C-alpha positions, -999 to +999 in steps of 0.1 A: -054-429+217-063-396+200-081-371+221-104-345+207-091-310+213-115-285+230-125-256+208-103-233+229-073-256+227-077-260+190-081-223+185-049-213+204-029-242+190-036-238+154-046-202+148-020-175+150-022-158+183-011-125+170-034-126+140-064-124+163-050-093+180-032-074+152-043-084+117-059-057+095-094-063+083-081-072+048-063-102+061-078-137+066-094-140+100-091-170+123-114-198+112-141-212+134-125-232+162-146-262+155-131-264+120-097-270+136-106-303+153-087-334+142-053-321+130-034-348+151-055-378+140-042-405+117-053-397+090-060-361+099-092-342+094-083-323+062-106-294+069-085-287+100-054-285+078-072-263+053-082-240+082-046-238+094-033-230+059-056-201+056-040-183+085-003-189+077+023-162+075+021-135+048+059-139+043+059-177+041+066-177+003+093-150+008+111-171+034+110-202+012+123-181-017+152-168+004+162-202+017+159-219-017+177-191-036+206-190-011+209-228-013+209-226-051+237-200-051+257-222-026+254-251-050+264-230-080+294-216-062+305-246-042+342-238-036+345-227+000+364-195+008+361-186-029+361-149-037+335-154-064+312-173-039+316-146-013+309-118-038+278-135-051+264-143-017+271-108-004+252-093-034+224-117-027+221-109+010+224-071+005+198-073-023+174-091+000+180-066+028+170-038+005+139-056-007+128-064+028+129-027+037+104-021+009+078-043+026+049-026+043+055-041+078+022-029+093+002-046+066+015-080+076-003-104+099+014-113+132+029-144+117+042-124+088+057-098+112+075-126+131+089-139+098+100-104+088+121-101+120+134-137+116+144-129+080+159-096+088+180-112+116+190-141+094+203-117+066+223-098+092+237-130+105+245-144+071+264-112+062+284-115+095+292-151+087+306-140+053+329-116+071+340-144+093+346-167+063+368-140+046+388-136+078+393-174+081+403-176+044+431-151+052+442-171+082+447-204+062+461-187+031+498-193+040+491-231+041+471-233+009+488-211-017+474-232-045+438-228-035+430-201-061+442-223-089+419-251-080+390-227-075+395-212-110+395-246-126+361-255-112+345-221-115+356-219-151+337-252-157+307-239-139+308-207-159+303-231-189+337-225-204+357-255-217+391-263-202+422-265-224+436-300-219+472-292-225+472-260-203+453-279-176+479-307-176+508-281-172+490-264-144+484-296-125+519-307-131+532-275-115+508-278-086+521-314-079+556-300-075+543-271-053+523-294-030+550-320-027+575-293-018+551-280+009+547-315+023+584-322+023+592-290+041+566-297+067+579-333+073+616-321+075+607-293+100+587-318+121+618-341+122+638-312+136+612-303+162+602-337+176+572-341+154+552-308+160+556-277+139+546-243+152+544-214+128+537-178+136+500-170+133+490-206+127+472-221+157+462-258+157+426-248+149+438-228+119+460-257+108+431-281+111+409-258+091+436-256+064+439-294+063+401-297+059+402-271+031+429-291+013+406-321+015+378-299+001+400-287-027+409-323-035+371-331-038+367-300-059+395-312-082+378-346-085+345-330-095+363-310-122+382-340-135+352-363-135+333-339-158+359-345-186+378-377-180+367-406-201+343-383-221+369-360-237+397-382-252+422-353-255+416-343-219+421-378-207+454-381-227+468-349-212+454-347-177+449-382-163+484-387-150+490-352-135+455-354-119+463-387-102+496-373-090+480-341-076+452-361-059+479-381-041+499-350-032+468-333-017+461-364+004+496-365+017+498-328+024+465-328+044+477-358+064+510-340+071+493-308+083+471-329+107+500-349+120+526-322+124+507-290+130+475-303+147+488-335+165+463-359+150+481-393+147+467-423+131+454-449+155+454-425+185+426-404+201+427-370+184+435-339+205+408-315+213+411-287+188+388-257+187+386-221+177+373-199+205+355-169+190+361-145+220+336-119+231+334-101+198+327-133+179+298-141+202+279-109+193+264-120+160+252-153+176+236-136+206+219-111+183+204-137+159+192-158+189+178-127+206+195-132+239+198-098+256+224-110+281+262-106+281+284-138+282+293-128+318+256-126+328+249-159+312+278-176+331+263-162+363+230-177+354+247-211+348+264-209+382+231-201+400+214-230+383+244-253+391+243-243+428+205-251+430+210-285+414+239-293+436+217-286+467+190-310+453+217-336+446+227-335+483+191-340+493+188-372+472+222-384+483+210-381+519+179-401+511+201-428+496+223-430+527+253-411+514+250-380+534+259-348+515+284-368+493+263-366+461+293-377+441+293-410+461+256-414+452+265-406+416+292-433+416+267-458+430+243-450+401+272-454+375+276-490+386+240-499+379+246-505+341+230-535+324+252-562+308+262-558+271+234-562+247+206-552+271+206-514+268+181-511+239+155-532+257+159-513+289+154-481+270+122-494+252+108-499+287+117-463+297+102-449+265+069-467+272+069-454+308+077-419+297+050-417+270+024-431+293+033-408+322+031-377+299-001-389+283-017-392+317-007-356+325-029-344+297-006-315+289+003-320+252-012-335+221+010-365+210+000-376+174-003-414+173+018-416+142+047-398+159+046-424+186+044-453+162+073-445+138+103-438+160+131-464+163+165-471+178+199-476+162+233-480+177+260-453+177+293-463+161+324-463+183+339-435+161+308-414+166+309-420+204+342-401+204+321-369+198+287-379+212+291-405+239+254-404+248+222-402+228+214-384+195+177-381+189+150-379+163+129-404+144+159-427+145+175-422+179+211-436+182+222-452+214+257-452+228+270-483+246+303-503+245+311-525+215+332-556+216+360-538+197+366-511+223+395-512+248+385-522+283+387-487+298+366-473+270+340-500+276+338-493+313+335-455+308+308-459+281+288-483+304+292-461+334+281-430+315+250-447+300+233-465+328+195-468+326+192-442+354+213-417+334+193-425+303+160-422+321+155-384+316+170-384+281+147-409+264+117-385+263+142-357+256+152-374+223+118-390+214+083-378+225+077-350+234+113-341+226+133-340+194+114-366+175+081-349+181+097-315+173+109-328+139+076-345+132+058-312+137+084-291+119+078-311+087+040-305+089+035-270+103+053-238+095+080-259+078+096-228+062+109-217+096+131-247+103+151-240+071+154-203+079+160-204+116+171-237+130+179-226+166+191-248+194+175-225+219+141-237+206+152-272+197+174-282+227+156-257+250+123-274+244+136-309+251+154-299+284+123-278+294+104-311+296+131-325+320+125-295+343+087-298+342+088-336+347+111-332+377+084-310+393+057-336+384+074-365+402+085-383+371+114-402+387+106-438+396+132-440+424+162-422+439+187-434+412+164-420+386+165-387+405+203-387+404+201-393+367+177-364+362+198-341+383+231-352+367+219-342+332+204-310+346+237-302+362+255-311+330+234-285+310+242-258+337+278-268+334+277-264+297+269-227+301+298-222+324+325-242+306+315-235+270+313-197+274+346-196+294+361-216+265+347-193+238+358-162+257+394-177+259+393-179+297+396-217+299+416-242+279+401-275+266+419-293+294+404-270+321+369-277+306+375-314+308+387-312+344+356-291+353+333-317+339+351-346+357+356-329+391+325-308+394+299-327+374+312-363+378+317-372+342+339-401+332+371-386+316+365-400+282+329-387+281+341-353+293+367-352+266+341-361+240+318-333+253+345-307+251+356-320+217+320-315+205+319-280+220+351-270+202+335-279+169+299-268+174+283-234+169+296-211+197+263-209+216+251-244+210+260-258+244+244-230+264+212-233+244+199-263+263+196-247+297+191-211+285+163-221+261+147-243+288+147-214+313+132-191+286+103-216+280+098-221+317+096-183+322+071-181+294+050-209+309+048-190+342+037-159+324+010-176+303+000-209+320+005-203+357-013-170+353-043-188+338-041-172+303-035-206+286-038-242+296-006-263+295-019-282+265-026-250+246+008-237+255+028-267+244+008-273+212+012-237+202+050-238+206+054-269+185+030-257+157+047-223+155+080-238+145+116-230+154+124-194+163+141-175+192+120-180+223+115-142+226+095-144+193+076-174+206+066-151+234+055-124+209+036-150+189+017-164+219+009-130+235+001-111+203+028-086+213+029-055+190+060-058+169+079-032+148+102-037+118+132-027+139+122-048+169+153-058+190+157-083+218+146-070+252+131-099+272+151-103+305+136-137+312+157-150+341+142-147+376+161-167+401+135-160+428+108-175+406+121-210+408 
């Protein structure tokens, strides 16, 4: 069913809140509210979309140009850690920074000012990431002394200069001997040291990055060879055999690094290998996400949220007859898993319940096409090593045991994916969560997703709904409540363990033990969670709860004060597109922005729970 928006709802959802307050007279004004009716219908009322387009950001085309030009340069200079790639990207970013300064900030509409700040922050972040890449290139250099030779081969081709077949064959032949010698030395050293080689300045994380770079160089060499082989007879005559030998040598060398310096053995669960960025490394991420808190302050927020959730867990445990032993109640819920093959059908029922419940609240517009097109698929056993739960979107992938898993793996997967644990996460992944976010991102302000995909907006929004639905009595029974609190506790725990890991305070094993002992995870699922944390962006895991708390604080400011209805608030967030929540706040309040605007919103208020 498609409801008609009230004029006030349509106005605040589709027009630009700041435009009304701050746009100069020369800029397009907000269209008549009645013209905006019907954007969510299937098919939509086209005049509503025309009205929306007339009030878009002044910098939309600039953002698209930045994103597309950066991507084009990345494709033109595809060799990672290449000095040529770094130099070209640095010139690109610095050139854009200079051009951005030339813009008359005050002449922009509010959406344009928001995009100005987003673009400015992204350029600063991209430059910081170039510095990080250069640092990492130096760290892996001792393990990849041949990297520059492969780089030059491919970049010469991309510079539109022809390779000399005989010289190329000689170079590849020399590289075969070099790489084979490196592999042999590593294998021999491993034999003397019981299989694990430790070299000064080379951590397992650096070694893994080096092995992955060897694989990248192998693919680079393949691209170079494919361009000539079979098309240039002289090239094929000279190069085909040394190329095949070097391809095999790269494969063996990457495997040797993984086995003897990282500890990844074929047929065995890989160790948890990560690269903590430490306090200094977190600064660029906190800046681009506009989080004005220190890591220590964020950990304290996580601990306060964890304590509140644990208190609620005890209340539910008492209602279930387990006293204050909430972990006993959790254990009971873990054993309520359906038999193999039944999980998709259980989750279809939960999805139907969730959408109906939220529709009846009348707090967000849910386009009927978005509800029609989502579907389920099953997560592979390999992927479950990194994500033992859901991964959402239009195609949402479910985790559950397969017949090829070992018995212990089957049991842990079932116990971690009971319907009551899945209950709060179905809407998180579908509607109004990630699927609806993606649906809207592709249709409104789509330039922002490419520029500023931020987990604080993406994951924060999905978890925010879990918080709101808890307050609205969403749970069907006590096991559902345990499931909702379990995941909420898990997201508070993510702040605590992931930041302690990134700061170098906790080892991966300490993180796993924390999730098992304090949150109640199955060990295999806890290991998968930490493995994912070790490979994700540094702030990704804290973004769930932190982003949700930001949106909840903004809801109190705008909805509970009576300035907006819930429907207006929720629609406006989705239509605005991904951005740090502080800029969502600026967009919805029409806050006066300056070109040098910095993060300043201290959103957390424990007393306001």
